[in-house]
Each structure stands twice: as C-alpha cells, then as structure tokens.
N, CA, C and O of each residue as an XYZ file, in Angstrom:
772
protein
N     -43.717     23.428     36.537
C     -43.128     24.165     35.456
C     -41.608     24.213     35.589
O     -40.874     24.103     34.607
N     -41.163     24.379     36.819
C     -39.740     24.439     37.095
C     -39.054     23.123     36.724
O     -37.930     23.127     36.222
N     -39.736     21.989     36.972
C     -39.177     20.681     36.629
C     -39.002     20.537     35.121
O     -38.030     19.931     34.672
N     -39.923     21.083     34.333
C     -39.830     21.004     32.880
C     -38.649     21.831     32.360
O     -37.978     21.428     31.410
N     -38.401     22.974     32.976
C     -37.284     23.820     32.567
C     -35.963     23.120     32.863
O     -35.058     23.121     32.029
N     -35.849     22.521     34.047
C     -34.635     21.794     34.417
C     -34.441     20.598     33.491
O     -33.331     20.353     33.020
N     -35.506     19.857     33.227
C     -35.451     18.715     32.313
C     -35.037     19.175     30.914
O     -34.274     18.483     30.241
N     -35.523     20.316     30.475
C     -35.145     20.868     29.162
C     -33.668     21.192     29.092
O     -33.022     20.904     28.084
N     -33.100     21.804     30.176
C     -31.670     22.098     30.200
C     -30.830     20.824     30.200
O     -29.797     20.770     29.531
N     -31.249     19.815     30.927
C     -30.523     18.541     30.968
C     -30.517     17.894     29.588
O     -29.474     17.436     29.121
N     -31.675     17.855     28.933
C     -31.754     17.275     27.588
C     -30.915     18.068     26.588
O     -30.261     17.480     25.726
N     -30.929     19.389     26.695
C     -30.133     20.224     25.791
C     -28.636     19.970     25.989
O     -27.879     19.960     25.019
N     -28.201     19.763     27.246
C     -26.781     19.491     27.485
C     -26.370     18.134     26.927
O     -25.266     17.993     26.401
N     -27.247     17.127     27.035
C     -26.953     15.814     26.448
C     -26.858     15.915     24.927
O     -25.975     15.311     24.317
N     -27.751     16.664     24.324
C     -27.723     16.816     22.880
C     -26.462     17.549     22.434
O     -25.891     17.216     21.396
N     -26.028     18.525     23.190
C     -24.802     19.250     22.860
C     -23.598     18.324     22.963
O     -22.710     18.384     22.112
N     -23.545     17.475     23.976
C     -22.450     16.511     24.119
C     -22.441     15.524     22.978
O     -21.375     15.169     22.477
N     -23.620     15.070     22.551
C     -23.708     14.101     21.460
C     -23.188     14.697     20.165
O     -22.612     13.976     19.350
N     -23.375     15.994     19.951
C     -22.884     16.623     18.740
C     -21.389     16.884     18.796
O     -20.764     17.063     17.751
N     -20.794     16.911     19.988
C     -19.359     17.143     20.120
C     -18.532     15.926     19.745
O     -17.344     16.075     19.458
N     -19.104     14.731     19.733
C     -18.365     13.517     19.402
C     -17.946     13.591     17.944
O     -18.792     13.720     17.059
N     -16.651     13.510     17.690
C     -16.147     13.591     16.332
C     -15.933     12.199     15.773
O     -15.508     11.286     16.481
N     -16.230     12.053     14.509
C     -15.952     10.793     13.854
C     -14.479     10.767     13.482
O     -13.911     11.767     13.043
N     -13.872      9.596     13.669
C     -12.473      9.442     13.326
C     -12.350      9.387     11.806
O     -13.250      8.903     11.119
N     -11.229      9.885     11.288
C     -11.027      9.983      9.850
C      -9.577      9.664      9.517
O      -8.711      9.713     10.391
N      -9.309      9.337      8.251
C      -7.928      9.125      7.828
C      -7.196     10.470      7.860
O      -7.824     11.528      7.824
N      -5.888     10.417      7.927
C      -5.080     11.631      7.950
C      -5.194     12.360      6.616
O      -5.372     11.731      5.573
N      -5.092     13.677      6.651
C      -5.258     14.481      5.441
C      -4.127     14.257      4.440
O      -4.376     14.165      3.237
N      -2.894     14.169      4.922
C      -1.740     13.989      4.048
C      -0.611     13.342      4.841
O      -0.204     13.871      5.876
N      -0.101     12.210      4.375
C       1.007     11.513      5.033
C       2.134     11.295      4.025
O       1.890     10.858      2.900
N       3.353     11.598      4.426
C       4.539     11.312      3.620
C       5.435     10.403      4.433
O       5.627     10.621      5.630
N       5.986      9.385      3.793
C       6.849      8.469      4.532
C       7.849      7.793      3.607
O       7.718      7.810      2.383
N       8.837      7.204      4.233
C       9.822      6.366      3.561
C       9.597      4.961      4.086
O       9.465      4.755      5.292
N       9.553      3.971      3.159
C       9.283      2.583      3.552
C      10.440      1.682      3.148
O      11.042      1.846      2.087
N      10.734      0.730      4.019
C      11.719     -0.303      3.729
C      11.013     -1.641      3.827
O      10.535     -2.027      4.894
N      10.950     -2.350      2.703
C      10.337     -3.669      2.676
C      11.399     -4.747      2.604
O      12.594     -4.451      2.608
N      10.971     -5.989      2.538
C      11.922     -7.088      2.423
C      12.709     -7.008      1.120
O      13.891     -7.352      1.088
N      12.058     -6.550      0.034
C      12.710     -6.480     -1.270
C      12.617     -5.099     -1.915
O      12.838     -4.971     -3.119
N      12.294     -4.060     -1.135
C      12.093     -2.747     -1.744
C      12.435     -1.608     -0.796
O      12.509     -1.785      0.420
N      12.643     -0.431     -1.385
C      12.841      0.827     -0.672
C      12.066      1.878     -1.449
O      12.223      1.989     -2.665
N      11.214      2.667     -0.751
C      10.351      3.586     -1.487
C       9.986      4.820     -0.674
O      10.152      4.868      0.545
N       9.477      5.828     -1.407
C       8.888      7.034     -0.832
C       7.406      6.982     -1.168
O       7.034      6.646     -2.292
N       6.555      7.313     -0.193
C       5.111      7.270     -0.454
C       4.436      8.531      0.054
O       4.899      9.186      0.988
N       3.317      8.847     -0.601
C       2.445      9.937     -0.194
C       1.035      9.380     -0.151
O       0.599      8.706     -1.084
N       0.321      9.660      0.931
C      -1.050      9.184      1.086
C      -1.935     10.382      1.392
O      -1.716     11.090      2.374
N      -2.948     10.609      0.538
C      -3.837     11.751      0.716
C      -5.263     11.275      0.968
O      -5.685     10.221      0.493
N      -5.981     12.080      1.725
C      -7.363     11.762      2.090
C      -8.291     12.077      0.923
O      -8.235     13.164      0.348
N      -9.159     11.099      0.573
C     -10.197     11.317     -0.430
C     -11.567     11.441      0.222
O     -12.405     12.220     -0.231
N     -11.794     10.676      1.281
C     -13.058     10.665      2.010
C     -12.728     10.329      3.461
O     -11.556     10.177      3.805
N     -13.727     10.213      4.305
C     -13.489      9.976      5.726
C     -12.671      8.710      5.977
O     -11.787      8.721      6.834
N     -12.937      7.626      5.259
C     -12.221      6.365      5.453
C     -11.427      5.930      4.219
O     -10.883      4.826      4.202
N     -11.352      6.769      3.196
C     -10.702      6.394      1.936
C      -9.527      7.322      1.679
O      -9.624      8.539      1.841
N      -8.408      6.717      1.269
C      -7.224      7.496      0.914
C      -6.646      6.966     -0.392
O      -7.004      5.879     -0.846
N      -5.749      7.745     -0.993
C      -5.043      7.336     -2.196
C      -3.557      7.376     -1.895
O      -2.994      8.430     -1.599
N      -2.930      6.206     -1.975
C      -1.495      6.099     -1.709
C      -0.759      6.017     -3.040
O      -1.067      5.164     -3.873
N       0.209      6.900     -3.239
C       1.082      6.823     -4.411
C       2.496      6.583     -3.900
O       2.906      7.130     -2.876
N       3.224      5.764     -4.625
C       4.530      5.309     -4.136
C       5.486      5.182     -5.310
O       5.099      4.731     -6.388
N       6.739      5.580     -5.099
C       7.784      5.414     -6.092
C       9.016      4.886     -5.365
O       9.336      5.338     -4.265
N       9.704      3.931     -5.980
C      10.852      3.368     -5.292
C      11.617      2.380     -6.140
O      11.507      2.366     -7.366
N      12.398      1.547     -5.461
C      13.236      0.549     -6.109
C      12.957     -0.816     -5.500
O      12.790     -0.949     -4.287
N      12.909     -1.828     -6.361
C      12.675     -3.195     -5.910
C      13.766     -4.100     -6.475
O      14.351     -3.805     -7.517
N      14.030     -5.190     -5.788
C      14.989     -6.173     -6.278
C      14.243     -7.301     -6.971
O      13.097     -7.609     -6.643
N      14.920     -7.909     -7.936
C      14.295     -8.966     -8.718
C      15.390     -9.808     -9.355
O      16.570     -9.462     -9.300
N      14.988    -10.899     -9.952
C      15.910    -11.719    -10.747
C      15.254    -12.014    -12.084
O      14.029    -12.053    -12.195
N      16.074    -12.219    -13.084
C      15.605    -12.661    -14.394
C      16.610    -13.673    -14.925
O      17.783    -13.644    -14.551
N      16.160    -14.547    -15.778
C      17.069    -15.562    -16.290
C      16.877    -15.752    -17.786
O      15.824    -15.439    -18.340
N      17.912    -16.270    -18.422
C      17.909    -16.565    -19.851
C      18.364    -18.010    -20.027
O      19.348    -18.445    -19.428
N      17.643    -18.731    -20.844
C      18.015    -20.123    -21.123
C      18.451    -20.224    -22.577
O      17.737    -19.801    -23.487
N      19.633    -20.790    -22.777
C      20.187    -20.910    -24.123
C      19.754    -22.228    -24.757
O      19.275    -23.129    -24.069
N      19.928    -22.331    -26.078
C      19.496    -23.529    -26.811
C      20.288    -24.776    -26.421
O      19.797    -25.893    -26.587
N      21.504    -24.601    -25.905
C      22.302    -25.762    -25.493
C      21.966    -26.227    -24.068
O      22.587    -27.163    -23.563
N      20.996    -25.586    -23.424
C      20.567    -25.998    -22.082
C      21.154    -25.173    -20.955
O      20.711    -25.283    -19.811
N      22.152    -24.340    -21.263
C      22.733    -23.485    -20.230
C      21.721    -22.427    -19.794
O      20.914    -21.951    -20.593
N      21.780    -22.071    -18.510
C      20.868    -21.069    -17.963
C      21.699    -20.014    -17.243
O      22.630    -20.336    -16.506
N      21.353    -18.760    -17.464
C      22.061    -17.641    -16.860
C      21.046    -16.788    -16.103
O      19.991    -16.455    -16.641
N      21.363    -16.432    -14.849
C      20.452    -15.644    -14.022
C      21.104    -14.313    -13.674
O      22.296    -14.249    -13.376
N      20.306    -13.252    -13.716
C      20.791    -11.914    -13.421
C      20.009    -11.326    -12.247
O      18.801    -11.534    -12.132
N      20.698    -10.598    -11.384
C      20.086     -9.888    -10.268
C      19.810     -8.461    -10.709
O      20.679     -7.817    -11.297
N      18.601     -7.954    -10.429
C      18.198     -6.626    -10.881
C      17.765     -5.734     -9.718
O      17.218     -6.215     -8.726
N      18.010     -4.451     -9.849
C      17.369     -3.437     -9.013
C      16.628     -2.532     -9.992
O      17.245     -1.862    -10.820
N      15.296     -2.518     -9.889
C      14.456     -1.826    -10.873
C      13.554     -0.797    -10.191
O      13.154     -0.994     -9.043
N      13.231      0.296    -10.882
C      12.291      1.271    -10.333
C      10.849      0.785    -10.467
O      10.528      0.016    -11.373
N       9.981      1.238     -9.561
C       8.567      0.893     -9.652
C       7.717      2.091     -9.241
O       8.172      2.999     -8.545
N       6.463      2.058     -9.700
C       5.466      3.068     -9.352
C       4.212      2.339     -8.919
O       3.750      1.436     -9.616
N       3.647      2.719     -7.766
C       2.399      2.138     -7.264
C       1.358      3.234     -7.082
O       1.680      4.349     -6.670
N       0.116      2.911     -7.390
C      -1.036      3.745     -7.069
C      -2.045      2.826     -6.408
O      -2.389      1.777     -6.953
N      -2.526      3.222     -5.219
C      -3.343      2.303     -4.430
C      -4.436      3.046     -3.659
O      -4.143      3.685     -2.648
N      -5.687      2.973     -4.116
C      -6.772      3.488     -3.266
C      -7.010      2.525     -2.101
O      -7.008      1.307     -2.282
N      -7.216      3.080     -0.908
C      -7.397      2.251      0.295
C      -8.674      2.637      1.029
O      -9.030      3.811      1.121
N      -9.350      1.624      1.545
C     -10.533      1.819      2.388
C     -10.184      1.288      3.774
O     -10.078      0.076      3.965
N     -10.004      2.185      4.742
C      -9.687      1.832      6.127
C     -10.992      1.550      6.865
O     -11.547      2.426      7.528
N     -11.464      0.336      6.742
C     -12.772     -0.021      7.298
C     -12.754     -0.142      8.815
O     -13.821     -0.073      9.425
N     -11.617     -0.316      9.450
C     -11.542     -0.559     10.883
C     -11.351      0.666     11.753
O     -11.171      0.529     12.963
N     -11.385      1.869     11.175
C     -11.128      3.084     11.966
C     -12.143      3.288     13.078
O     -11.758      3.557     14.216
N     -13.439      3.167     12.774
C     -14.472      3.400     13.789
C     -14.376      2.390     14.926
O     -14.491      2.755     16.096
N     -14.167      1.138     14.588
C     -14.079      0.082     15.615
C     -12.869      0.325     16.525
O     -12.971      0.202     17.746
N     -11.717      0.671     15.922
C     -10.530      0.940     16.737
C     -10.743      2.150     17.637
O     -10.277      2.166     18.777
N     -11.438      3.153     17.137
C     -11.716      4.346     17.931
C     -12.642      4.015     19.098
O     -12.416      4.477     20.216
N     -13.683      3.219     18.849
C     -14.608      2.828     19.930
C     -13.909      1.998     21.002
O     -14.252      2.089     22.181
N     -12.929      1.190     20.596
C     -12.182      0.366     21.549
C     -11.021      1.125     22.185
O     -10.221      0.541     22.915
N     -10.927      2.441     21.907
C      -9.881      3.323     22.456
C      -8.482      2.873     22.023
O      -7.520      2.995     22.781
N      -8.383      2.354     20.801
C      -7.085      1.962     20.248
C      -6.578      3.077     19.333
O      -7.352      3.912     18.865
N      -5.301      3.076     19.092
C      -4.637      4.115     18.306
C      -5.109      4.100     16.846
O      -5.119      3.051     16.203
N      -5.501      5.275     16.331
C      -5.854      5.413     14.916
C      -4.986      6.472     14.240
O      -5.205      6.798     13.073
N      -4.016      7.001     14.953
C      -3.123      8.016     14.411
C      -2.340      7.443     13.229
O      -1.957      6.274     13.243
N      -2.105      8.264     12.215
C      -1.375      7.871     11.004
C      -2.022      6.690     10.288
O      -1.328      5.833      9.741
N      -3.341      6.648     10.294
C      -4.127      5.616      9.613
C      -3.817      4.208     10.123
O      -3.689      3.274      9.332
N      -3.699      4.057     11.426
C      -3.477      2.737     12.024
C      -4.797      1.977     12.029
O      -5.651      2.204     12.886
N      -4.954      1.086     11.078
C      -6.197      0.345     10.947
C      -6.019     -0.770      9.928
O      -5.011     -0.826      9.223
N      -6.996     -1.649      9.858
C      -7.047     -2.650      8.801
C      -7.650     -1.991      7.564
O      -8.430     -1.046      7.679
N      -7.289     -2.488      6.384
C      -7.789     -1.870      5.161
C      -7.918     -2.883      4.027
O      -7.300     -3.948      4.038
N      -8.738     -2.515      3.055
C      -8.810     -3.190      1.761
C      -8.310     -2.197      0.733
O      -8.558     -0.998      0.853
N      -7.599     -2.694     -0.292
C      -7.067     -1.790     -1.306
C      -7.018     -2.471     -2.664
O      -7.215     -3.680     -2.782
N      -6.750     -1.667     -3.683
C      -6.536     -2.165     -5.036
C      -5.178     -1.639     -5.482
O      -5.063     -0.506     -5.950
N      -4.150     -2.474     -5.331
C      -2.774     -2.090     -5.639
C      -2.529     -2.229     -7.138
O      -2.703     -3.306     -7.708
N      -2.124     -1.134     -7.766
C      -1.750     -1.131     -9.180
C      -0.279     -0.736     -9.251
O       0.101      0.348     -8.808
N       0.549     -1.624     -9.811
C       1.994     -1.401     -9.855
C       2.509     -1.501    -11.276
O       2.024     -2.307    -12.070
N       3.499     -0.673    -11.591
C       4.222     -0.780    -12.851
C       5.691     -0.903    -12.520
O       6.249     -0.067    -11.810
N       6.320     -1.951    -13.037
C       7.754     -2.172    -12.827
C       8.416     -2.236    -14.191
O       8.041     -3.044    -15.040
N       9.399     -1.381    -14.391
C      10.101     -1.302    -15.664
C      11.405     -2.081    -15.569
O      12.341     -1.643    -14.901
N      11.474     -3.219    -16.224
C      12.696     -4.021    -16.223
C      13.758     -3.464    -17.143
O      14.933     -3.803    -17.002
N      13.372     -2.613    -18.087
C      14.328     -2.091    -19.068
C      15.153     -0.931    -18.533
O      16.164     -0.569    -19.134
N      14.745     -0.348    -17.424
C      15.501      0.769    -16.841
C      16.132      0.350    -15.517
O      16.089      1.093    -14.536
N      16.707     -0.825    -15.498
C      17.303     -1.361    -14.269
C      18.514     -0.533    -13.855
O      19.336     -0.152    -14.688
N      18.611     -0.259    -12.545
C      19.783      0.437    -12.012
C      20.966     -0.508    -11.892
O      22.120     -0.103    -12.027
N      20.664     -1.759    -11.639
C      21.702     -2.777    -11.541
C      21.207     -4.004    -12.270
O      20.103     -4.485    -12.016
N      22.031     -4.516    -13.185
C      21.717     -5.726    -13.935
C      23.029     -6.476    -14.075
O      23.862     -6.104    -14.902
N      23.234     -7.522    -13.289
C      24.542     -8.174    -13.192
C      24.969     -8.896    -14.467
O      26.168     -9.079    -14.679
N      24.036     -9.313    -15.324
C      24.395    -10.060    -16.539
C      23.891     -9.401    -17.821
O      24.004     -9.993    -18.894
N      23.349     -8.212    -17.737
C      22.802     -7.489    -18.896
C      21.743     -8.296    -19.638
O      21.700     -8.278    -20.868
N      20.905     -8.989    -18.916
C      19.787     -9.725    -19.506
C      18.564     -8.830    -19.442
O      18.246     -8.295    -18.380
N      17.872     -8.658    -20.556
C      16.671     -7.835    -20.572
C      15.551     -8.507    -19.792
O      15.331     -9.713    -19.906
N      14.854     -7.716    -19.008
C      13.686     -8.200    -18.267
C      12.465     -7.474    -18.800
O      12.522     -6.277    -19.082
N      11.378     -8.184    -18.938
C      10.147     -7.592    -19.465
C       9.504     -6.695    -18.413
O       9.349     -7.115    -17.266
N       9.125     -5.468    -18.776
C       8.354     -4.638    -17.839
C       6.959     -5.228    -17.669
O       6.461     -5.921    -18.556
N       6.333     -4.954    -16.533
C       4.996     -5.510    -16.303
C       4.168     -4.593    -15.429
O       4.688     -3.709    -14.748
N       2.855     -4.826    -15.464
C       1.899     -4.114    -14.627
C       1.107     -5.159    -13.853
O       0.781     -6.222    -14.380
N       0.799     -4.843    -12.587
C      -0.018     -5.749    -11.769
C      -1.208     -4.974    -11.212
O      -1.111     -3.784    -10.910
N      -2.315     -5.667    -11.087
C      -3.515     -5.129    -10.438
C      -3.939     -6.176     -9.419
O      -4.354     -7.276     -9.785
N      -3.834     -5.828     -8.134
C      -4.020     -6.809     -7.075
C      -4.928     -6.271     -5.975
O      -4.566     -5.292     -5.324
N      -6.105     -6.877     -5.741
C      -6.892     -6.539     -4.550
C      -6.146     -7.056     -3.318
O      -5.678     -8.194     -3.305
N      -6.038     -6.227     -2.294
C      -5.248     -6.606     -1.124
C      -5.997     -6.353      0.177
O      -6.896     -5.517      0.256
N      -5.591     -7.107      1.189
C      -6.017     -6.896      2.569
C      -4.761     -6.528      3.334
O      -3.732     -7.185      3.182
N      -4.827     -5.475      4.164
C      -3.636     -5.050      4.876
C      -3.917     -4.567      6.276
O      -5.055     -4.277      6.644
N      -2.843     -4.488      7.054
C      -2.894     -4.013      8.440
C      -1.752     -3.019      8.621
O      -0.600     -3.326      8.314
N      -2.074     -1.828      9.121
C      -1.045     -0.833      9.444
C      -1.146     -0.499     10.927
O      -2.238     -0.270     11.448
N      -0.007     -0.473     11.599
C       0.049     -0.126     13.021
C       1.206      0.837     13.273
O       2.307      0.658     12.752
N       0.935      1.856     14.077
C       1.972      2.811     14.471
C       2.881      2.183     15.513
O       2.431      1.449     16.393
N       4.145      2.480     15.400
C       5.146      2.036     16.365
C       5.816      3.294     16.922
O       6.897      3.673     16.472
N       5.187      3.928     17.882
C       5.708      5.177     18.412
C       5.193      6.359     17.611
O       4.143      6.280     16.974
N       5.940      7.459     17.647
C       5.482      8.693     17.026
C       5.698      8.718     15.511
O       4.824      9.191     14.784
N       6.829      8.225     15.018
C       7.164      8.344     13.603
C       7.227      7.023     12.846
O       7.155      7.035     11.617
N       7.356      5.911     13.510
C       7.528      4.632     12.814
C       6.205      3.878     12.704
O       5.292      4.093     13.501
N       6.111      2.998     11.719
C       4.940      2.137     11.572
C       5.343      0.838     10.890
O       6.383      0.741     10.239
N       4.489     -0.143     11.063
C       4.665     -1.445     10.439
C       3.429     -1.736      9.609
O       2.313     -1.397     10.003
N       3.629     -2.362      8.462
C       2.514     -2.627      7.565
C       2.660     -4.016      6.957
O       3.726     -4.385      6.465
N       1.570     -4.780      7.000
C       1.510     -6.109      6.409
C       0.380     -6.103      5.392
O      -0.690     -5.555      5.660
N       0.604     -6.710      4.219
C      -0.472     -6.799      3.235
C      -0.285     -8.049      2.383
O       0.830     -8.543      2.212
N      -1.398     -8.547      1.853
C      -1.368     -9.726      0.993
C      -2.548     -9.679      0.040
O      -3.607     -9.140      0.360
N      -2.343    -10.259     -1.144
C      -3.423    -10.315     -2.112
C      -3.047    -11.164     -3.310
O      -1.880    -11.493     -3.519
N      -4.051    -11.510     -4.086
C      -3.870    -12.283     -5.307
C      -4.524    -11.500     -6.432
O      -5.673    -11.076     -6.312
N      -3.790    -11.305     -7.536
C      -4.324    -10.498     -8.620
C      -3.808    -10.911     -9.983
O      -3.502    -12.080    -10.220
N      -3.716     -9.942    -10.873
C      -3.404    -10.143    -12.282
C      -2.095     -9.452    -12.629
O      -1.825     -8.348    -12.157
N      -1.275    -10.107    -13.461
C      -0.010     -9.541    -13.921
C       0.041     -9.621    -15.437
O      -0.230    -10.673    -16.017
N       0.389     -8.507    -16.084
C       0.525     -8.478    -17.535
C       1.951     -8.083    -17.880
O       2.407     -7.005    -17.499
N       2.661     -8.950    -18.604
C       4.028     -8.687    -19.047
C       4.003     -8.020    -20.413
O       3.267     -8.447    -21.303
N       4.813     -6.966    -20.584
C       4.940     -6.285    -21.870
C       6.203     -6.802    -22.547
O       7.315     -6.426    -22.175
N       6.026     -7.664    -23.542
C       7.165     -8.292    -24.206
C       7.631     -7.463    -25.388
O       6.834     -6.832    -26.082
N       8.947     -7.477    -25.604
C       9.512     -6.840    -26.787
C       9.576     -7.839    -27.936
O       9.410     -9.040    -27.723
N       9.813     -7.356    -29.139
C       9.866     -8.231    -30.309
C      11.224     -8.886    -30.499
O      11.326     -9.881    -31.216
N      12.259     -8.361    -29.883
C      13.610     -8.841    -30.156
C      14.013    -10.064    -29.345
O      15.014    -10.702    -29.671
N      13.260    -10.416    -28.287
C      13.629    -11.546    -27.450
C      12.447    -12.487    -27.297
O      11.292    -12.093    -27.457
N      12.758    -13.728    -26.987
C      11.703    -14.678    -26.626
C      11.769    -14.873    -25.118
O      12.850    -14.924    -24.531
N      10.609    -14.979    -24.505
C      10.539    -15.084    -23.058
C       9.938    -16.435    -22.687
O       9.145    -17.010    -23.432
N      10.333    -16.918    -21.527
C       9.831    -18.223    -21.077
C       8.614    -18.090    -20.165
O       8.159    -19.089    -19.608
N       8.085    -16.901    -20.002
C       6.892    -16.693    -19.178
C       5.730    -16.300    -20.086
O       5.937    -15.855    -21.214
N       4.537    -16.465    -19.597
C       3.350    -16.097    -20.362
C       3.098    -14.602    -20.262
O       3.587    -13.931    -19.354
N       2.325    -14.095    -21.212
C       2.017    -12.671    -21.224
C       1.130    -12.286    -20.040
O       1.329    -11.231    -19.438
N       0.167    -13.120    -19.706
C      -0.738    -12.866    -18.580
C      -0.526    -13.934    -17.518
O      -0.485    -15.126    -17.823
N      -0.391    -13.505    -16.282
C      -0.119    -14.423    -15.179
C      -0.914    -14.030    -13.947
O      -1.416    -12.911    -13.841
N      -1.020    -14.979    -13.009
C      -1.574    -14.679    -11.692
C      -0.452    -14.057    -10.860
O       0.695    -14.497    -10.934
N      -0.779    -13.043    -10.077
C       0.196    -12.367     -9.231
C      -0.150    -12.610     -7.767
O      -1.265    -12.315     -7.337
N       0.782    -13.137     -7.011
C       0.624    -13.314     -5.562
C       1.537    -12.298     -4.897
O       2.745    -12.282     -5.134
N       0.951    -11.451     -4.063
C       1.702    -10.364     -3.439
C       1.594    -10.473     -1.928
O       0.493    -10.418     -1.380
N       2.720    -10.625     -1.251
C       2.789    -10.634      0.211
C       3.887     -9.644      0.597
O       5.021     -9.757      0.132
N       3.550     -8.679      1.445
C       4.515     -7.648      1.804
C       4.543     -7.428      3.308
O       3.536     -7.569      4.002
N       5.720     -7.079      3.782
C       5.904     -6.609      5.148
C       6.863     -5.438      5.051
O       7.963     -5.567      4.513
N       6.439     -4.291      5.576
C       7.250     -3.080      5.460
C       7.302     -2.348      6.790
O       6.378     -2.407      7.601
N       8.414     -1.656      6.982
C       8.572     -0.751      8.111
C       8.783      0.628      7.514
O       9.556      0.795      6.571
N       8.089      1.619      8.069
C       8.173      2.957      7.500
C       8.453      4.016      8.544
O       8.322      3.789      9.746
N       8.842      5.183      8.050
C       9.111      6.353      8.884
C       8.351      7.533      8.307
O       8.576      7.907      7.156
N       7.443      8.132      9.095
C       6.680      9.292      8.659
C       7.564     10.527      8.690
O       8.251     10.783      9.680
N       7.547     11.290      7.608
C       8.366     12.505      7.510
C       7.634     13.691      8.079
O       8.166     14.801      8.084
C-alpha cells in the first residue's frame, strides 16, 4: 500500500511539471522604428492569437518616376512618398525555436504574411521634376525571417511575389499597365521602442 502512495505522489509531481510548461507566444504589443534599403517607418505589431500578429506600418519610401515626351526625350524624377502597410503574420517557427532553446523574444522567428501596401505618389514629400506618379496598392504573400540583435535591435528579411494595381488619373497617360506583378524583396534593421 505504501508503494502505491509513493507512486501516486511521483505521478502527481510529473503531471504538475507537465502543466507548468508554457507554450511560447508572439509578443502582446511591439512598437519599433525600421530602416530599410529604400524606406524609413514606424510600426506597431499586436498579438491576435498565439502565433498570429497584425503589423501596421506608416513611413516614407523612395522611388523614381519618368515621363516620355512625343519627341523621344525622357525625364526622370526622384520621389520620397508616404506609405501605409497592413500585414497579418503567422510565426510558424516559434515552437521549433523554443524547443531548440533559441531566442524567440520580440517575435524572433520565421513567418508567412500577407503584405498589403498603399503608396500615394500624389502626396510626394520630394519630387525633383514635378512629374505626377500614379498611386498604387499591392497585395503580396511573403516569407520572412526576423532575428533579434541584442536587447533592442533586430534584423528582418522578407520576399514575395504578388499583385499591384495602379490608380491612374484622367489627365495624364502612363506607360505602365493598370495591373502588374509585384516582386518585393526587403531587408530592414529596426529598433524596438
């Protein structure tokens, strides 16, 4: 009888330990400033589910636009334009990184996302030749990797192929199509606030 009581206590302690193991989850709320190769932005990422977050981002991106005249001359303008991104993310690698005892702080993991961006060419902060650029929206499925670099810094790589829709005005003719394929490759360094 005594052996059964001891065995019962041992089993109860194992069960208690098994319940203490916490599942890793995305951070509840992250704010950061990001510097990319062609952009500077502020982002907020909020937790929707254990492995799913919603990243919203506002910032400035650089771009070029050009105008071709009937006599064959071509003029190119450099632009700095505002943009807005909304991106749901699924951090599928959190559990694996946790099991391998790798860092998962600040959502350090691989992810899949659906990046939706709006860039307004008509509200350019800098337009060197005053050439109108068509605003556009992109919807791009992406694969990305985020890694923490110390306590506050992180690096992020992402790539994807998606859809781009240009919103044309009636007053100008454009040399691009209304609907295009969008190829997106990004590398960014960020600082958590």
